[in-house]
C-alpha positions in Angstrom: 0.2 -0.1 0.0 1.1 3.5 -0.7 2.5 5.4 2.4 0.0 8.2 3.2 2.0 11.2 4.7 -1.0 13.1 5.4 -1.9 16.9 5.7 -0.5 19.9 7.6 -2.0 23.1 8.0 0.5 25.6 9.4 1.1 29.1 8.5 2.5 29.8 5.0 6.1 30.4 4.4 5.3 33.8 3.9 3.8 34.0 7.6 0.3 34.6 6.0 -2.3 32.1 5.9 -3.8 30.9 2.5 -6.4 32.9 0.8 -9.9 31.6 1.9 -11.3 28.6 -0.1 -14.7 28.2 -1.7 -17.3 27.2 1.0 -18.9 24.5 -1.6 -16.5 21.4 -2.2 -15.7 21.0 -5.7 -14.6 17.4 -5.7 -11.3 15.1 -4.8 -8.4 15.5 -7.4 -5.6 13.0 -7.4 -2.6 14.0 -9.3 -0.3 11.4 -10.5 3.3 12.7 -10.7 6.6 10.9 -10.8 8.7 13.2 -8.5 7.9 15.5 -5.6 10.5 18.2 -6.8 8.6 18.4 -10.4 5.3 18.9 -8.5 6.4 21.6 -6.7 8.2 23.6 -9.7 5.5 22.8 -12.1 2.2 22.2 -10.7 2.0 23.5 -7.1 0.6 27.1 -8.5 -2.0 25.0 -10.0 -2.7 23.1 -6.7 -3.0 26.4 -4.8 -5.5 27.8 -7.3 -7.6 24.4 -7.0 -7.6 24.4 -3.4 -8.9 27.9 -3.3 -11.8 27.0 -5.7 -12.6 24.0 -3.2 -11.1 20.9 -4.7 -9.5 18.4 -2.0 -6.3 18.0 -3.6 -4.2 14.6 -3.3 -0.8 13.9 -5.0 0.7 10.7 -5.4 4.6 10.7 -6.2 8.2 9.7 -5.5 8.8 11.5 -2.3 12.3 12.8 -1.6 13.1 16.1 -0.3 10.0 18.2 -1.1 7.4 16.2 1.1 7.1 18.8 3.7 6.7 21.6 1.3 3.4 20.1 -0.3 2.2 19.1 3.2 2.4 22.7 4.1 0.2 23.6 1.4 -2.6 21.5 2.8 -2.4 18.7 0.3 -2.9 15.2 0.9 0.5 13.2 0.1 0.8 9.6 -1.0 4.4 8.2 -1.3 4.4 6.0 -4.1 7.7 5.4 -6.1 7.3 5.6 -10.1 10.8 4.0 -10.4 11.3 6.6 -13.1 14.7 5.3 -14.2 13.7 1.7 -14.2 12.0 -0.8 -16.7 11.6 -3.6 -14.4 8.3 -5.4 -14.9 8.2 -6.3 -11.2 8.8 -2.3 -10.3 6.0 -1.3 -12.7 3.4 -4.0 -11.5 4.4 -2.8 -7.9 3.4 0.8 -8.7 0.2 -0.3 -10.4 -0.8 -2.4 -7.5 -0.2 0.6 -5.1 -2.0 2.9 -7.4 -5.0 0.6 -7.7 -5.2 0.4 -3.8 -4.9 4.0 -3.4 -7.7 4.7 -5.7 -9.8 2.3 -4.0 -9.2 3.7 -0.8 -9.4 7.6 -1.5 -12.1 7.4 -4.4 -11.1 10.2 -6.1 -13.5 12.4 -8.5 -10.8 13.1 -11.1 -7.5 11.8 -11.7 -5.1 14.1 -13.2 -1.9 11.8 -14.9 1.2 14.4 -15.5 3.7 13.5 -17.9 4.6 10.3 -19.8 5.1 7.6 -17.0 1.9 8.1 -15.1 -0.2 8.6 -18.2 1.2 5.2 -19.4 0.2 3.4 -16.2 -3.5 4.7 -16.0 -5.1 2.3 -18.5 -3.7 -0.7 -16.3 -5.0 0.6 -13.0 -8.7 -0.5 -13.1 -10.2 1.6 -10.5 -13.5 -0.5 -10.6 -15.8 2.5 -11.3 -15.9 5.4 -13.8 -13.0 7.9 -13.0 -12.6 10.9 -15.4 -8.8 11.1 -16.2 -7.2 14.1 -17.6 -3.7 13.3 -19.5 -1.3 16.4 -19.0 1.3 15.7 -21.8 4.1 18.1 -20.2 6.7 17.0 -22.4 7.6 13.7 -24.0 11.4 13.4 -22.8 14.4 11.7 -24.3 12.5 9.2 -26.5 11.2 11.7 -28.4 13.7 14.4 -28.5 16.0 11.8 -30.1 18.6 11.4 -27.6 19.4 7.9 -26.7 22.1 6.4 -24.9 22.0 2.6 -25.7 20.4 0.2 -28.2 17.0 -0.1 -26.1 16.1 3.2 -27.8 14.5 1.5 -30.8 12.2 -1.1 -29.5 11.4 1.0 -26.2 10.5 3.8 -28.3 8.0 1.9 -30.4 6.7 0.3 -27.2 6.0 3.7 -25.5 4.6 5.3 -28.9 2.2 2.1 -28.8 1.1 2.3 -25.2 0.9 6.0 -25.3 -1.9 5.8 -28.1 -3.7 3.2 -26.1 -3.6 5.6 -23.0 -5.1 8.4 -25.1 -7.9 6.4 -26.4 -8.9 5.4 -22.8 -12.6 5.7 -21.9 -13.6 8.9 -19.8 -10.1 10.5 -20.6 -9.2 14.0 -21.7 -6.0 15.1 -23.3 -4.1 18.3 -22.6 -1.4 19.5 -24.8 0.6 22.7 -24.1 1.5 23.6 -27.5 -0.1 23.5 -30.6 2.4 21.1 -32.3 2.0 18.6 -29.7 -1.8 19.1 -30.1 -1.8 17.8 -33.4 0.6 15.1 -32.8 -1.6 13.7 -29.8 -4.7 13.8 -31.7 -3.2 11.9 -34.5 -1.9 9.4 -32.1 -5.2 9.0 -30.2 -7.3 9.0 -33.7 -9.2 11.8 -32.8 -9.7 15.6 -34.1 -7.4 18.1 -32.7 -10.1 19.8 -31.4 -10.8 17.2 -29.0 -7.1 18.0 -27.5 -7.5 20.6 -25.1 -4.8 23.3 -25.4 -3.8 24.7 -21.9 -0.2 26.4 -22.1 0.8 25.3 -19.1 -0.6 26.3 -15.3 0.3 29.9 -15.6 2.7 31.8 -13.2 2.2 34.0 -10.2 3.4 37.7 -10.9 5.9 39.2 -8.7 7.3 42.9 -8.7 10.2 42.8 -11.5 13.6 44.1 -10.4 15.3 47.2 -12.0 17.7 46.0 -14.7 20.5 47.8 -16.2 21.7 47.4 -19.9 24.9 49.3 -19.9 27.3 48.1 -22.9 30.7 47.5 -22.1 30.5 46.0 -18.7 30.5 41.9 -18.1 27.9 40.0 -20.1 26.2 37.8 -17.9 24.6 34.5 -19.4 22.4 32.4 -17.4 21.2 28.8 -18.0 18.4 27.1 -15.8 17.4 23.6 -15.8 18.2 20.0 -15.5 21.8 18.9 -16.4 20.7 16.9 -19.6 22.1 16.7 -22.9 18.6 17.2 -24.5 18.4 20.4 -22.8 21.1 21.3 -25.3 24.0 21.5 -22.7 26.6 20.2 -25.0 25.9 22.9 -27.8 25.8 25.3 -24.9 29.2 24.4 -23.8 30.5 24.6 -27.2 29.1 27.8 -28.1 30.6 29.4 -24.9 34.1 28.1 -25.3 34.3 29.8 -28.6 32.5 32.8 -27.3 35.1 33.1 -24.5 38.0 33.0 -26.7 36.6 36.1 -28.6 35.3 38.2 -25.5 36.6 37.5 -22.1 33.7 39.7 -20.3 31.3 36.8 -21.0 30.2 34.9 -18.0 28.0 31.8 -17.8 26.0 30.5 -14.8 24.6 27.2 -14.9 21.8 26.6 -12.2 20.4 23.2 -11.9 21.0 19.6 -10.9 21.6 16.4 -12.0 19.1 13.9 -13.0 20.5 10.3 -13.0 17.3 8.7 -13.7 17.0 10.4 -17.1 19.0 8.6 -19.9 20.1 12.1 -21.4 21.6 13.1 -18.1 25.3 14.3 -18.5 27.8 12.2 -16.9 29.6 13.5 -13.7 33.0 13.0 -15.5 31.9 15.5 -18.3 30.5 17.9 -15.8 33.8 18.2 -14.1 35.5 18.9 -17.4 33.2 21.5 -18.1 33.8 23.2 -14.7 37.2 23.9 -15.7 36.0 26.2 -18.5 37.1 29.9 -17.7 34.2 32.1 -16.6 31.7 29.2 -16.1 30.0 28.6 -12.7 27.9 25.7 -11.7 25.6 26.4 -8.8 23.6 23.6 -8.5 20.0 23.5 -7.3 18.8 26.5 -5.8 15.5 27.7 -4.3 12.8 29.6 -6.6 13.4 33.2 -4.9 17.1 32.7 -5.5 16.6 31.7 -9.2 14.6 35.0 -9.6 17.5 36.9 -8.0 19.9 35.4 -10.4 17.7 36.4 -13.2 17.7 39.8 -12.2 21.2 40.0 -12.2 21.8 38.2 -15.6 21.8 39.7 -19.0 20.2 37.0 -21.0 18.8 33.5 -20.4 19.9 30.9 -22.7 17.6 28.1 -23.4 18.9 25.5 -25.9 16.5 22.5 -25.4 15.7 19.7 -28.0 12.1 19.6 -27.3 9.5 21.2 -24.6 5.9 21.2 -23.8 6.1 24.8 -22.4 9.1 26.0 -20.7 8.0 27.4 -17.4 11.7 28.9 -16.9 11.0 31.4 -19.8 8.1 32.5 -18.1 10.1 33.2 -15.0 12.7 35.1 -17.0 9.8 37.2 -18.5 8.7 38.2 -15.2 12.2 39.6 -14.3 12.3 41.4 -18.0 15.2 39.1 -19.1 15.3 38.5 -22.7 16.1 34.9 -24.0 18.0 33.1 -26.8 16.3 29.9 -27.2 15.9 26.9 -29.8 13.5 27.3 -32.3 11.2 24.4 -31.1 7.5 24.2 -30.6 7.0 24.7 -26.8 9.3 27.8 -27.0 7.2 29.3 -30.1 4.1 29.4 -27.7 5.8 32.2 -25.6 8.9 33.7 -27.7 8.4 35.6 -30.9 11.9 36.0 -32.9 13.2 39.4 -32.4 10.5 40.7 -30.3 11.0 38.8 -27.1 14.4 37.3 -27.6 16.2 35.4 -30.5 15.2 32.0 -31.8 18.1 29.9 -33.0 18.5 26.4 -34.6 18.3 23.6 -32.3 21.4 21.3 -31.8 23.4 23.8 -33.5 26.3 25.5 -31.4 27.3 27.9 -34.1 23.7 29.3 -34.4 23.6 29.5 -30.6 26.8 31.3 -30.5 25.6 33.7 -33.0 22.2 34.6 -31.2 24.4 35.3 -27.8 27.0 37.2 -29.7 24.1 39.5 -31.1 22.5 39.8 -27.7 25.7 40.9 -26.2 26.2 43.9 -28.6 22.7 45.1 -28.3 21.9 46.2 -25.0 19.2 48.6 -25.6 17.5 45.9 -27.9 17.8 43.5 -25.2 16.1 45.9 -23.0 13.2 46.3 -25.3 12.7 42.4 -25.7 12.9 41.8 -22.0 10.0 44.4 -21.5 8.0 43.0 -24.3 8.4 39.5 -22.9 7.2 40.6 -19.4 4.1 42.3 -20.9 3.3 39.2 -22.9 3.8 36.8 -19.7 1.8 38.9 -17.5 -1.1 38.9 -20.2 -1.1 35.6 -21.7 0.5 33.2 -19.0 -1.3 34.2 -15.6 -2.2 31.6 -13.1 -5.8 32.9 -13.0 -5.9 32.4 -16.8 -4.3 29.1 -17.3 -5.1 27.4 -14.2 -8.5 28.6 -14.5 -8.8 26.5 -18.0 -7.7 23.6 -16.4 -10.1 23.9 -13.3 -12.9 24.2 -15.9 -11.8 21.3 -18.0 -11.6 19.1 -14.5 -15.3 20.2 -13.6 -16.5 19.5 -17.2 -15.0 15.9 -17.0 -16.5 15.3 -14.0 -20.0 16.4 -15.2 -19.7 14.4 -18.3 -18.9 11.2 -16.4 -21.7 11.6 -14.0 -24.0 12.1 -16.7 -22.8 9.1 -18.3 -23.2 6.6 -15.3 
């Protein structure tokens, strides 16, 4: 049985109690997420919004370092190890058994499966009663980005593609894509029209006061990367581009904020990271708290985001709220936010020369950088607010629940 960690109702970290919640309960929602850190970084603001709307929120995930933070929000936490790095049939069956027991015990009104592994598991849970399920395809990972580290890739990719199509065609399920490209692709995979796939561009981001940013030409140029240390985040190309730029201009600096993810097949090996750390002007800062990330963004001149594939990159939204312009790869998820030469620069993916060219241009055009950062901030506040996007998700959850009840 899953280990249920319970709930807490303390003061919020800021010392303020949470906003008043709706007096009429909306229902019980169970989120299936592989890791506690991912729930905190990408779904916590949605959970806060749903709590205020009267939802009873439960989360089933692998619990490591963020369990207390989840509990402090008044969320019910269930420790289930999704074994993200394992292909063991025994471990998969163990996770399925735990999920089935959890659902039978808690009787959720709505299931929300976030990302690939939870989505693939849902059709095999068989809860015994109709439970509306929302599949949130947040990003399809290394199998879909083309980065493989072993011969398993071809057969595993075929199997995952097949199982994903099966999951998306499940009864009582709704599909959520975060960008238009994925919306069309998921519709084809499920054999439905794109109109039957909901396009919700993430969960939104809560606004915070933007710092004053200087854009004086001639001083140190501070480049910032924020994300996991994965090859398919474009770290190899970033290091190659930065080496060349550093030889041209000694005033450039690069700070890498993020942690290793050994469970991911695209994880950069420790030996390679050690070599990169010797590059002049390069600083690895590891994992830092969200507030500190924003401080680092306020001191940087440009965010660099060279990923191969994304659903909807939240880090670009965070950069936008600090007025930080972006050099990013021209991929579908990024194009949902960034318009080339308006909010930043879009460069070719997997191309270190194109990346270096974009960074070099940013370095030498401080006034344009300032205008891009201001434009990005305005777009994020207008189109990617929590109230807007989490509101869309909450309406989809209520609609799914109504339709399932009506069909019973």
